[in-house]
N, CA, C and O of each residue as an XYZ file, in Angstrom:
660
protein
N      51.070     -5.899     23.621
C      50.122     -7.011     22.371
C      48.807     -6.446     22.513
O      48.097     -6.605     23.506
N      48.443     -5.649     21.287
C      47.054     -5.254     21.244
C      46.089     -6.250     20.969
O      46.373     -7.395     20.616
N      44.736     -5.728     21.162
C      43.401     -6.681     20.434
C      43.355     -6.787     19.450
O      43.329     -5.664     18.947
N      43.308     -7.899     18.384
C      43.513     -8.066     16.435
C      42.282     -7.519     16.907
O      41.530     -7.351     17.868
N      42.548     -7.293     15.401
C      41.103     -6.155     14.286
C      40.703     -7.360     13.571
O      39.751     -7.021     12.868
N      40.981     -8.734     13.378
C      40.126     -9.062     12.354
C      40.160    -10.667     13.120
O      41.001    -11.318     13.740
N      38.497    -10.896     12.606
C      37.668    -11.896     13.557
C      37.485    -12.908     12.547
O      37.001    -12.624     11.452
N      37.891    -14.214     12.894
C      37.047    -14.993     11.908
C      36.017    -15.254     12.341
O      35.993    -15.710     13.484
N      34.849    -15.083     11.659
C      33.125    -15.634     11.957
C      32.329    -16.802     11.621
O      31.486    -16.508     10.773
N      32.282    -18.258     12.047
C      31.128    -18.807     11.578
C      29.824    -18.554     11.309
O      29.211    -18.925     12.310
N      28.860    -18.013     10.297
C      28.541    -17.461     10.549
C      27.077    -18.109     10.725
O      27.264    -19.321     10.619
N      26.136    -17.944     10.875
C      24.648    -18.898     10.764
C      24.056    -19.613      9.834
O      23.119    -20.364     10.106
N      24.664    -19.423      8.296
C      24.742    -19.967      6.933
C      25.715    -21.045      6.967
O      25.673    -21.971      6.159
N      26.792    -20.927      8.092
C      27.735    -21.773      7.978
C      28.465    -21.579      6.924
O      28.982    -22.449      6.223
N      28.524    -20.259      6.779
C      30.010    -19.696      5.768
C      30.910    -18.930      7.099
O      30.551    -18.307      8.099
N      32.220    -19.323      6.548
C      33.380    -18.138      7.480
C      33.870    -17.156      6.761
O      34.229    -17.311      5.594
N      33.936    -15.977      7.437
C      34.007    -15.021      7.010
C      35.353    -14.512      8.170
O      35.251    -14.830      9.355
N      36.429    -13.806      7.729
C      37.445    -12.651      8.213
C      36.616    -11.135      8.557
O      36.385    -10.494      7.532
N      36.297    -10.694      9.433
C      35.564     -9.606      9.338
C      36.362     -8.669     10.165
O      36.441     -8.949     11.362
N      37.013     -7.526      9.706
C      37.950     -6.333      9.874
C      36.736     -5.622     10.759
O      35.723     -5.039     10.371
N      37.240     -5.900     12.128
C      36.729     -5.167     13.179
C      37.351     -3.987     13.741
O      37.045     -3.580     14.862
N      38.308     -3.358     12.922
C      39.325     -2.178     13.463
C      38.246     -1.040     13.483
O      38.690     -0.039     14.046
N      37.332     -0.940     13.163
C      36.900      0.948     13.430
C      36.262      0.384     14.832
O      35.913      1.123     15.752
N      36.187     -0.738     14.843
C      35.267     -0.713     16.835
C      36.198     -0.766     17.716
O      37.354     -1.191     17.706
N      35.419     -0.189     18.615
C      36.784     -0.277     20.231
C      37.192     -1.631     20.512
O      36.839     -2.642     19.905
N      37.849     -1.559     21.340
C      38.798     -2.698     21.260
C      37.906     -4.053     22.289
O      37.936     -5.281     22.374
N      37.227     -2.989     22.878
C      36.710     -4.018     24.282
C      35.303     -4.432     23.599
O      34.652     -5.313     24.162
N      34.917     -3.983     22.695
C      33.367     -4.328     21.410
C      33.823     -5.514     20.775
O      33.018     -6.442     20.844
N      34.936     -5.758     20.146
C      34.915     -6.324     19.525
C      34.728     -7.775     19.731
O      34.343     -8.289     18.681
N      34.853     -8.593     20.656
C      34.834     -9.742     20.822
C      33.017     -9.785     20.641
O      32.257    -10.104     19.727
N      32.879     -9.373     21.789
C      30.805     -9.385     21.578
C      30.187     -8.594     20.042
O      28.994     -8.819     19.837
N      30.599     -8.086     19.435
C      29.954     -7.673     18.325
C      30.575     -9.273     17.343
O      29.755     -9.457     16.443
N      31.334    -10.011     17.307
C      31.842    -10.981     16.973
C      31.066    -11.932     17.006
O      30.775    -12.419     15.914
N      30.542    -12.450     18.070
C      29.775    -13.312     18.437
C      27.958    -13.435     17.987
O      27.133    -14.336     17.835
N      28.008    -11.669     17.890
C      26.588    -11.257     17.402
C      26.858    -11.667     15.743
O      26.202    -12.570     15.224
N      27.680    -11.058     15.142
C      27.116    -11.461     14.114
C      27.269    -12.954     13.437
O      26.890    -13.340     12.331
N      28.044    -13.747     14.619
C      28.028    -15.287     14.120
C      26.734    -15.819     14.549
O      26.643    -17.041     14.671
N      25.660    -15.035     14.810
C      24.108    -15.484     15.102
C      23.576    -15.158     13.598
O      22.543    -15.799     13.403
N      23.931    -14.399     12.512
C      23.276    -13.959     11.665
C      23.708    -14.379     10.209
O      24.802    -14.740      9.775
N      22.823    -14.258      9.769
C      23.898    -15.014      7.997
C      24.749    -14.207      7.393
O      24.497    -13.024      7.618
N      25.855    -14.435      6.568
C      26.753    -13.832      6.015
C      26.394    -12.663      5.092
O      25.270    -12.626      4.591
N      27.152    -11.859      4.884
C      26.363    -10.797      3.874
C      25.887    -11.451      2.234
O      24.834    -11.270      1.624
N      26.941    -12.144      1.895
C      26.173    -12.875      0.474
C      24.700    -13.507      0.906
O      23.652    -13.054      0.447
N      24.747    -14.513      1.761
C      23.392    -14.892      2.058
C      22.575    -14.489      2.116
O      21.704    -14.793      1.301
N      22.247    -13.204      3.480
C      22.228    -12.412      3.681
C      21.017    -11.422      2.778
O      19.878    -11.178      3.177
N      21.720    -10.893      1.299
C      21.936    -10.071      0.342
C      20.786    -10.936     -0.354
O      19.819    -10.302     -0.775
N      20.801    -12.513     -0.538
C      20.272    -13.001     -1.433
C      19.171    -13.384     -0.910
O      18.190    -13.189     -1.628
N      18.946    -13.947      0.267
C      17.705    -14.040      1.291
C      16.561    -12.564      0.689
O      15.403    -12.455      0.289
N      17.467    -11.858      0.884
C      16.519    -10.276      0.475
C      16.250    -10.233     -0.560
O      15.031    -10.097     -0.666
N      16.894    -10.289     -1.757
C      16.534    -10.314     -2.932
C      15.349    -11.468     -3.234
O      14.294    -11.206     -3.813
N      15.615    -12.409     -2.878
C      14.428    -13.343     -2.598
C      13.306    -13.013     -2.251
O      12.233    -13.355     -2.747
N      13.563    -12.140     -1.134
C      11.938    -11.760     -0.600
C      11.500    -10.604     -1.056
O      10.534    -10.092     -0.491
N      11.997    -10.079     -1.954
C      11.661     -8.884     -2.512
C      10.886     -8.716     -3.800
O      10.260     -7.814     -4.357
N      11.239    -10.132     -4.055
C      10.784    -10.961     -5.698
C       9.701    -11.601     -5.108
O       8.749    -11.602     -5.889
N       9.425    -12.208     -3.930
C       8.048    -13.192     -3.337
C       7.387    -11.992     -2.872
O       6.215    -12.370     -2.853
N       7.386    -10.600     -2.426
C       6.893    -10.122     -2.097
C       6.082     -8.725     -3.153
O       4.966     -8.211     -3.069
N       7.164     -8.493     -4.031
C       6.665     -7.868     -5.387
C       5.712     -8.778     -6.110
O       5.039     -8.235     -6.985
N       5.520    -10.145     -5.892
C       4.877    -11.188     -6.867
C       3.439    -11.432     -6.191
O       2.465    -12.001     -6.684
N       3.578    -10.850     -4.938
C       2.342    -11.042     -3.651
C       1.745     -9.573     -4.272
O       0.698     -9.477     -4.913
N       2.561     -8.573     -3.966
C       1.539     -7.554     -4.106
C       1.396     -7.383     -5.304
O       0.731     -6.348     -5.253
N       1.531     -7.649     -6.617
C       0.822     -8.047     -7.679
C      -0.362     -8.410     -7.546
O      -1.393     -7.739     -7.490
N      -0.114    -10.010     -7.472
C      -1.166    -10.594     -7.554
C      -2.490     -9.889     -6.433
O      -3.681     -9.785     -6.727
N      -1.860     -9.497     -5.178
C      -3.091     -8.559     -4.086
C      -3.651     -7.494     -5.093
O      -4.856     -7.293     -5.237
N      -2.717     -6.868     -5.741
C      -3.617     -5.412     -6.659
C      -4.584     -5.776     -7.799
O      -5.627     -5.305     -8.254
N      -3.644     -7.000     -8.105
C      -4.757     -7.822     -9.448
C      -6.120     -8.189     -8.827
O      -7.181     -7.980     -9.416
N      -6.022     -8.798     -7.492
C      -7.524     -9.062     -6.872
C      -8.717     -7.819     -6.780
O      -9.885     -7.715     -7.156
N      -7.779     -6.981     -6.093
C      -8.455     -5.712     -5.956
C      -9.042     -4.788     -6.770
O     -10.037     -4.120     -6.487
N      -8.153     -4.742     -8.211
C      -8.498     -4.111     -9.331
C      -9.997     -5.161     -9.518
O     -11.094     -4.940     -9.006
N      -9.738     -5.942    -10.118
C     -10.886     -7.181    -10.598
C     -11.965     -6.595     -9.653
O     -12.816     -5.783    -10.016
N     -11.813     -7.186     -8.172
C     -13.071     -6.371     -7.425
C     -13.715     -5.428     -7.719
O     -14.889     -5.596     -8.050
N     -13.188     -4.239     -7.692
C     -13.005     -2.700     -8.085
C     -13.791     -2.693     -9.166
O     -14.745     -1.919     -9.088
N     -13.671     -3.411    -10.308
C     -14.298     -3.066    -12.151
C     -15.668     -3.599    -11.725
O     -16.723     -3.022    -11.986
N     -15.532     -5.115    -10.833
C     -16.839     -5.709    -10.641
C     -18.048     -4.717     -9.910
O     -19.272     -4.738    -10.044
N     -17.373     -4.059     -9.284
C     -18.311     -3.323     -7.929
C     -18.978     -2.664     -9.358
O     -20.104     -2.874     -9.810
N     -17.469     -1.449    -10.135
C     -18.207     -0.648    -10.556
C     -19.113     -0.667    -11.251
O     -19.994      0.192    -11.298
N     -19.020     -1.858    -12.036
C     -20.204     -2.767    -13.046
C     -21.129     -2.660    -12.278
O     -21.833     -1.676    -12.504
N     -21.424     -3.274    -11.451
C     -22.517     -3.488    -10.873
C     -23.488     -2.571    -10.264
O     -24.710     -2.725    -10.287
N     -22.946     -1.757     -9.803
C     -22.985     -0.254     -9.277
C     -23.678      1.293    -10.023
O     -24.338      2.229     -9.571
N     -23.018      0.881    -11.613
C     -23.272      1.712    -12.631
C     -21.707      2.892    -11.965
O     -21.614      4.008    -11.453
N     -21.147      2.245    -12.211
C     -20.195      3.675    -11.639
C     -19.248      4.508    -12.899
O     -18.346      3.766    -13.288
N     -19.253      5.506    -13.421
C     -18.611      5.765    -14.740
C     -17.609      5.795    -14.419
O     -17.228      5.826    -13.249
N     -16.635      5.793    -15.855
C     -15.397      5.402    -15.621
C     -14.897      6.731    -15.487
O     -15.363      7.838    -15.757
N     -13.592      6.237    -14.890
C     -12.503      7.402    -14.362
C     -11.862      7.912    -15.505
O     -11.738      7.195    -16.499
N     -11.434      9.085    -15.480
C     -10.336     10.020    -16.026
C      -9.219     10.497    -15.421
O      -9.078     10.989    -14.301
N      -8.329     10.264    -16.419
C      -7.299     10.597    -15.527
C      -6.057     10.393    -16.812
O      -6.144     10.140    -18.013
N      -4.987     10.624    -15.954
C      -3.255     10.061    -16.332
C      -4.164      8.362    -16.830
O      -5.359      8.102    -16.689
N      -3.393      7.745    -17.238
C      -3.437      6.173    -17.480
C      -3.076      5.430    -16.402
O      -3.658      4.523    -15.808
N      -1.632      6.152    -16.185
C      -1.592      5.231    -14.685
C      -2.361      5.273    -13.705
O      -2.688      4.310    -13.012
N      -2.663      6.259    -13.595
C      -3.914      6.929    -12.397
C      -5.232      6.189    -12.385
O      -6.013      6.129    -11.435
N      -5.370      5.621    -13.603
C      -6.990      5.303    -13.816
C      -6.718      3.604    -12.635
O      -6.741      3.735    -11.411
N      -6.556      2.599    -13.102
C      -6.873      1.618    -11.749
C      -6.719      2.192    -10.569
O      -7.710      2.151     -9.838
N      -5.456      2.889    -10.031
C      -5.448      2.887     -8.831
C      -6.266      4.135     -8.396
O      -6.263      4.325     -7.180
N      -6.797      4.809     -8.966
C      -8.361      5.396     -8.613
C      -9.000      4.484     -8.477
O      -9.424      4.165     -7.366
N      -9.381      3.457    -10.118
C     -10.439      2.789     -9.328
C     -11.108      2.153     -8.397
O     -12.313      2.000     -8.197
N      -9.611      1.605     -7.543
C      -9.363      0.400     -6.687
C      -9.249      1.350     -4.989
O      -9.304      0.856     -3.863
N      -9.081      2.801     -5.374
C      -9.295      3.947     -4.109
C     -10.984      3.901     -4.220
O     -11.537      3.124     -3.441
N     -11.858      4.706     -5.163
C     -13.131      5.122     -4.995
C     -13.635      3.537     -4.393
O     -14.417      3.583     -3.443
N     -13.316      2.457     -4.786
C     -13.964      1.393     -4.253
C     -14.121      0.957     -2.854
O     -15.076      0.558     -2.188
N     -12.572      1.214     -2.572
C     -12.290      0.575     -1.503
C     -13.034      1.856     -0.218
O     -13.388      1.617      0.937
N     -13.063      2.918     -0.815
C     -13.806      4.485      0.364
C     -15.249      3.840      0.121
O     -16.014      3.445      1.001
N     -15.405      3.824     -0.904
C     -17.246      3.490     -1.023
C     -17.640      1.922     -0.191
O     -18.781      1.770      0.246
N     -16.546      0.771     -0.028
C     -16.882      0.140      0.390
C     -17.278      0.932      2.075
O     -18.322      1.048      2.717
N     -15.899      1.335      2.303
C     -15.594      1.592      3.935
C     -17.295      2.215      4.034
O     -18.294      1.577      4.367
N     -17.192      3.747      3.598
C     -18.201      4.349      3.628
C     -20.121      3.423      4.015
O     -20.984      3.823      4.797
N     -20.150      2.383      3.257
C     -21.407      1.855      3.109
C     -21.186      0.859      4.036
O     -22.265      0.330      4.304
N     -20.239      0.350      4.667
C     -20.225     -0.397      5.560
C     -20.444      0.724      7.230
O     -21.253      0.398      8.098
N     -19.417      2.174      7.362
C     -19.732      2.909      8.158
C     -20.976      3.399      8.161
O     -21.500      3.545      9.265
N     -21.595      3.695      7.184
C     -22.856      4.668      7.293
C     -24.598      3.702      7.407
O     -25.697      4.006      7.870
N     -24.020      2.434      6.688
C     -25.457      2.195      6.161
C     -25.388      0.331      7.261
O     -26.419     -0.110      7.770
N     -24.147     -0.348      7.370
C     -24.133     -1.584      7.904
C     -24.385     -1.450      9.479
O     -25.103     -2.127     10.215
N     -23.507     -0.284      9.771
C     -22.694     -0.170     10.842
C     -23.850      1.461     11.254
O     -24.257      1.488     12.415
N     -24.141      2.261     10.637
C     -24.826      3.231     10.985
C     -26.372      3.472     10.865
O     -27.223      2.584     10.929
N     -26.525      4.362     10.743
C     -27.903      4.799     11.145
C     -28.223      4.800      9.618
O     -29.323      4.255      9.706
N     -28.129      4.924      8.857
C     -28.166      5.093      6.988
C     -29.033      4.398      6.294
O     -28.426      3.382      5.955
N     -30.415      4.348      5.768
C     -31.009      3.903      5.475
C     -30.555      3.582      3.663
O     -29.734      4.396      3.240
N     -31.063      2.400      2.537
C     -31.135      2.572      1.399
C     -30.937      4.255      0.340
O     -30.066      4.673     -0.423
N     -32.346      4.831      0.876
C     -32.340      5.643      0.036
C     -31.481      6.872      0.330
O     -31.430      7.819     -0.456
N     -30.465      6.810      2.071
C     -29.535      7.757      2.004
C     -28.597      7.301      1.268
O     -27.897      8.224      0.851
N     -28.190      6.059      0.839
C     -26.884      5.826      0.433
C     -27.235      5.495     -0.986
O     -26.375      4.729     -1.419
N     -28.160      5.764     -1.894
C     -28.729      5.950     -3.098
C     -28.301      7.163     -3.557
O     -27.895      7.299     -4.711
N     -28.376      8.496     -2.381
C     -28.269     10.255     -2.797
C     -26.639     10.152     -2.593
O     -25.996     10.937     -3.289
N     -25.857      9.243     -1.687
C     -24.639      9.606     -1.647
C     -23.917      8.563     -3.000
O     -22.788      8.808     -3.425
N     -24.484      7.796     -3.368
C     -24.181      6.916     -4.830
C     -23.899      7.489     -6.085
O     -23.013      7.308     -6.920
N     -25.540      8.722     -5.946
C     -25.131      9.533     -6.892
C     -24.214     10.941     -6.913
O     -23.645     11.285     -7.949
N     -24.128     11.687     -5.734
C     -22.694     12.310     -5.473
C     -21.048     11.065     -6.105
O     -20.385     11.062     -7.143
N     -21.029     10.736     -5.619
C     -20.170      9.481     -6.259
C     -20.178      9.020     -7.442
O     -19.162      8.424     -7.801
N     -21.057      9.123     -8.181
C     -21.037      9.003     -9.574
C     -20.249      9.980    -10.012
O     -19.189      9.718    -10.580
N     -20.581     10.972     -9.845
C     -20.514     12.683    -10.242
C     -18.841     13.141    -10.325
O     -18.456     14.038    -11.075
N     -18.093     12.500     -9.579
C     -16.676     12.480     -9.462
C     -15.842     11.491    -10.173
O     -15.448     10.548     -9.487
N     -15.465     11.527    -11.531
C     -14.774     11.103    -12.054
C     -13.327     11.022    -12.654
O     -12.727     10.371    -13.509
N     -13.037     12.225    -11.576
C     -11.478     12.421    -11.774
C     -10.590     10.958    -11.110
O     -11.156     10.363    -10.193
N      -9.897     10.689    -11.358
C      -9.039      9.338    -10.553
C      -8.209     10.039     -9.740
O      -7.715      9.248     -8.936
N      -7.812     11.164     -9.562
C      -7.062     11.402     -8.896
C      -7.473     12.123     -7.635
O      -6.752     12.283     -6.650
N      -8.461     12.452     -7.751
C      -9.423     12.722     -6.674
C     -10.240     11.468     -5.348
O     -10.675     11.377     -4.199
N     -10.074     10.985     -6.184
C     -10.575      9.516     -5.590
C      -8.975      8.773     -4.511
O      -8.972      8.288     -3.380
N      -7.982      8.963     -5.365
C      -6.609      8.574     -5.098
C      -6.187      9.307     -3.636
O      -5.639      8.734     -2.694
N      -6.552     10.603     -3.693
C      -6.108     11.484     -2.549
C      -7.081     11.247     -1.633
O      -6.865     11.625     -0.481
N      -8.120     10.698     -1.891
C      -8.938     10.280     -0.492
C      -9.038      9.116     -0.025
O      -9.924      8.618      0.670
N      -7.588      8.467     -0.646
C      -7.765      6.865     -0.199
C      -7.823      6.490      1.214
O      -8.417      5.524      1.692
N      -7.012      7.527      1.923
C      -7.128      7.609      3.624
C      -8.143      8.224      4.277
O      -8.021      9.051      5.181
N      -8.854      7.930      3.943
C      -9.981      9.109      4.128
C     -10.666      7.993      5.156
O     -10.160      6.883      4.986
N     -11.851      8.025      6.338
C     -12.599      7.712      6.874
C     -14.069      7.345      6.102
O     -14.863      8.151      5.616
N     -14.149      6.182      6.140
C     -15.674      6.178      5.393
C     -16.889      6.933      6.355
O     -18.064      6.801      6.011
N     -16.627      7.525      7.263
C     -17.910      8.325      7.864
C     -18.029     10.107      7.368
O     -18.839     11.022      7.518
N     -16.167      9.820      6.452
C     -16.214     11.359      5.816
C     -16.840     11.585      4.405
O     -17.079     12.711      3.970
N     -17.111     10.318      3.654
C     -17.079     10.185      2.447
C     -18.548     11.766      1.870
O     -18.528     12.442      0.841
N     -19.257     11.801      2.677
C     -20.313     12.635      2.388
C     -19.937     14.036      2.085
O     -20.279     14.726      1.124
N     -19.098     14.352      3.178
C     -18.665     15.525      2.970
C     -17.423     15.966      2.286
O     -17.111     17.131      2.042
N     -16.704     14.810      1.987
C     -15.240     15.141      0.742
C     -15.887     15.207     -0.349
O     -15.466     16.086     -1.101
N     -17.193     14.310     -0.920
C     -18.216     14.299     -1.729
C     -18.535     15.927     -2.149
O     -18.371     16.426     -3.262
N     -19.067     16.635     -0.846
C     -20.128     17.976     -1.380
C     -18.813     19.160     -1.419
O     -19.012     20.213     -2.026
N     -17.591     18.932     -0.795
C     -16.320     19.463     -1.240
C     -15.607     19.380     -2.163
O     -14.759     20.233     -2.422
N     -15.843     18.145     -2.970
C     -15.233     18.164     -4.562
C     -15.513     19.288     -5.580
O     -16.591     19.856     -5.756
N     -14.452     19.485     -6.159
C     -14.949     21.383     -7.074
C     -15.212     20.483     -8.764
O     -14.891     19.364     -9.163
N     -15.918     21.605     -9.370
C     -16.075     21.017    -10.749
C     -15.029     20.556    -11.341
O     -15.367     19.976    -12.373
N     -13.665     20.538    -11.132
C     -12.592     20.272    -11.637
C     -12.726     18.162    -11.750
O     -12.456     17.386    -12.667
N     -13.161     17.981    -10.598
C     -13.488     16.667     -9.994
C     -14.460     16.001    -11.112
O     -14.422     14.826    -11.476
N     -15.382     17.063    -11.598
C     -16.254     16.503    -12.146
C     -15.790     16.160    -13.601
O     -15.047     16.900    -14.246
N     -16.276     15.016    -14.045
C     -15.604     14.603    -15.445
C     -16.356     15.762    -16.731
O     -17.086     16.746    -16.617
N     -15.783     15.097    -17.852
C     -16.548     15.475    -18.842
C     -17.723     15.114    -19.468
O     -18.438     15.771    -20.225
N     -17.875     13.547    -18.895
C     -18.955     13.231    -19.348
C     -19.707     13.245    -18.219
O     -20.598     12.397    -18.273
N     -19.694     13.961    -17.088
C     -20.776     14.131    -15.936
C     -22.034     14.874    -16.417
O     -21.968     16.057    -16.753
N     -23.589     13.925    -16.461
C     -24.576     14.575    -16.915
C     -24.755     15.930    -16.196
O     -24.914     17.042    -16.701
N     -24.707     15.659    -15.211
C     -24.789     16.952    -13.954
C     -24.250     17.929    -14.066
O     -24.087     18.585    -13.037
N     -23.640     18.560    -15.585
C     -22.657     19.498    -15.610
C     -23.622     20.673    -16.016
O     -23.178     21.810    -16.173
């Protein structure tokens, strides 16, 4: 007599499903059936995952909107120029610039030894970089690296509205 291949399982979600376990070794089937009994059935798992994805997408959209509002307010407050580039890169570039400059201020002024004159000089260099893609490319950089990164920027990273050309 052979070990059965089809196992009736009552899942944690209370649905009963008969699982074909013929692809598993005979001595592993009972243990696997117990293990999947502690999980939701496939339909419930998919429904939960889809709901999680929707709520995650809503959360991410709200987070991005808040970050965008903060970036726009910051750019206005510190007289940063509009960024240039493809439409879909502009908001991302603004958020990246804001996050990098905020990290730089924290690292160099708040926690570091820079004074406001040093910071004002760095801000001027940052104003010259108007290509959104440049800021996006630097999004993972450390705040302490901003001065070196700004110095390494090329003419292509400086926009057409740059008064320092």
